[in-house]
C-alpha positions in Angstrom: -0.3 -0.1 0.2 1.1 3.3 -0.8 0.4 6.5 1.4 1.2 10.1 1.2 1.4 11.8 4.5 1.9 15.8 5.2 5.0 16.2 7.4 4.9 20.2 8.4 7.8 20.0 10.5 10.2 18.6 7.4 12.3 21.8 6.3 15.7 20.5 4.8 17.6 17.9 3.4 18.7 16.4 6.8 15.1 15.8 7.6 14.4 13.9 4.4 17.4 11.8 5.4 16.1 11.2 8.8 12.7 10.2 7.2 13.9 8.0 4.6 15.9 6.1 7.1 12.6 4.4 7.9 13.0 2.2 5.1 16.0 0.8 6.7 14.8 0.9 10.3 11.4 -0.9 10.0 10.5 -4.3 8.4 7.7 -3.9 6.1 8.4 -0.7 4.6 9.3 -0.8 0.8 10.1 2.2 0.3 10.0 6.3 1.3 10.3 9.2 -0.9 10.3 12.6 1.0 10.5 16.0 0.1 11.0 19.2 2.2 9.9 21.6 -0.4 6.5 19.8 -0.5 6.6 18.9 3.2 5.2 15.4 2.1 6.4 11.8 2.2 5.1 8.9 0.3 5.6 5.6 1.8 5.1 2.4 0.1 4.7 -0.6 3.2 3.1 -3.8 3.4 0.0 -3.7 5.6 0.5 -7.6 6.6 4.1 -6.7 8.2 3.5 -3.0 9.7 0.5 -0.9 10.7 -0.1 2.7 9.7 0.1 3.6 13.7 3.7 1.8 13.7 4.8 4.2 11.0 3.4 7.1 12.6 4.8 6.4 15.8 8.3 5.6 14.3 8.0 9.3 12.6 7.3 10.6 15.9 10.4 9.1 17.6 12.1 11.0 14.9 10.9 14.3 16.1 8.0 14.7 13.6 4.3 14.9 13.3 2.8 13.2 10.0 -0.9 13.4 9.2 -2.2 11.0 6.1 -3.6 13.0 2.9 -6.5 11.8 1.1 
C-alpha cells in the first residue's frame, strides 16, 4: 500500500534523510520518498507486516508529526 503524508515539521535535506531512513529501520516498509519542498512523504509498505500506527509512531520518535492525506 502506498500512502502520502503531510509532514509540516520537515524543512531541510537532513529531515528528508532521517525520514527516508525509516525504510531501513522498519520491516515491512518497501520505500520512503520525502520532499521538504512539499513537506510530504510517500511510504510504500506491506500492511501485513507493519501498521500505519507503527509507522506514525516511528516518525514521531524521529521528531516529526505526520498526517495522512486523502
